[in-house]
C-alpha positions as a printed Julia matrix, in Angstrom:
68×3 Matrix{Float64}:
  40.33   18.7     6.96
  40.19   19.76   10.88
  38.03   18.47   13.29
  35.95   21.61   12.77
  35.25   21.07    9.32
  35.07   17.17    9.94
  32.19   17.95   12.53
  30.38   20.47    9.83
  30.69   17.98    7.1
  29.21   15.59    9.26
  26.31   17.45   10.3
  25.52   18.4     6.64
  25.47   14.75    5.79
  22.78   14.36    8.71
  21.15   17.0     7.86
  20.55   15.45    3.98
  19.75   11.92    5.59
  17.27   13.43    8.23
  15.46   15.3     5.14
  15.68   11.73    3.16
  14.02    9.86    5.81
  11.21   12.44    5.98
  10.77   12.07    2.26
  10.75    8.48    2.48
   8.19    8.51    5.52
   6.03   10.47    3.37
   6.25    7.99    0.59
   5.34    5.04    2.41
   2.79    6.9     4.3
   1.15    7.68    0.91
   1.85    4.44   -0.53
  -0.38    2.8     2.97
  -3.26    4.79    2.22
  -3.52    4.31   -1.33
  -3.08    0.64   -0.45
  -5.93    0.94    2.19
  -8.29    2.7    -0.28
  -7.26   -0.36   -3.09
  -7.94   -2.9    -0.36
 -11.37   -0.92    0.77
 -12.59   -0.93   -3.09
 -11.44   -4.98   -3.91
 -13.62   -6.15   -0.87
 -16.69   -3.61   -2.19
 -16.14   -5.09   -5.72
 -16.55   -8.73   -4.36
 -19.54   -7.86   -2.3
 -21.39   -6.33   -5.08
 -20.18   -9.08   -7.61
 -21.58  -11.8    -5.01
 -24.62   -9.54   -4.63
 -25.04   -9.27   -8.95
 -24.55  -13.38   -8.71
 -27.21  -13.7    -6.18
 -29.49  -11.74   -7.95
 -29.08  -12.98  -11.73
 -28.85  -16.79  -10.89
 -29.65  -17.76   -7.47
 -30.35  -21.2    -8.14
 -27.02  -22.29   -9.3
 -23.99  -23.96   -7.09
 -20.54  -22.63   -7.67
 -18.88  -25.9    -7.34
 -16.05  -27.68   -9.32
 -17.1   -30.36  -11.96
 -16.76  -34.14  -11.0
 -14.19  -34.44  -13.08
 -11.44  -32.12  -11.45
């Protein structure tokens, strides 16, 4: 393999690596958006659960029994 073929091979491999990095970046970005959305949903569900608990049983205190 001469020097010119070697350079072409390296450039080709570099292009494939650049493409792979771009694809992985897109995947990570998408996953982070999904994580952010799920975190917001969990917080909202927690707030709704707390509101429902306060509405249905406001006098009940959520503490551990003495035998714990």
